[in-house]
C-alpha positions in Angstrom: 15.2 39.4 17.1 15.2 41.4 20.4 12.8 38.8 22.2 14.8 36.1 24.2 11.7 34.0 24.7 11.2 33.5 20.9 12.7 30.8 18.6 12.4 30.6 14.9 13.1 27.2 12.8 13.2 26.1 9.4 12.1 23.1 8.5 11.0 20.7 5.5 7.9 18.9 5.5 6.3 17.0 2.6 3.2 18.5 3.2 1.0 20.9 6.0 -1.0 17.6 6.4 2.0 15.7 7.5 3.3 18.6 9.6 -0.2 18.7 11.2 -0.2 15.0 12.0 3.4 15.2 13.4 2.2 17.8 15.7 -0.9 15.6 16.6 1.2 12.4 17.3 3.9 14.3 19.3 1.6 16.7 21.2 2.2 14.9 24.7 6.1 15.1 24.3 5.8 18.7 23.0 3.9 19.8 25.8 6.2 18.2 28.2 9.1 19.9 26.9 7.3 23.1 27.8 6.0 24.3 24.4 2.5 26.5 24.7 0.9 25.1 21.6 -1.2 28.4 21.3 2.0 30.4 20.7 2.7 28.4 17.6 3.1 30.4 14.3 3.6 28.9 11.1 4.7 30.5 7.8 4.4 28.6 4.8 7.2 29.2 2.1 7.2 27.2 -1.0 9.1 27.4 -4.5 6.3 26.1 -6.3 
């Protein structure tokens, strides 16, 4: 990746609902860390 402003992370979540709830619950902390919520892109990968 040539963009120094981009991060890619691989995470496990039991469900998309759990991830959505986490993002809502921690929105203030995430924002204070400097993250721009509108820049978030999520790609779902599954082995099911």
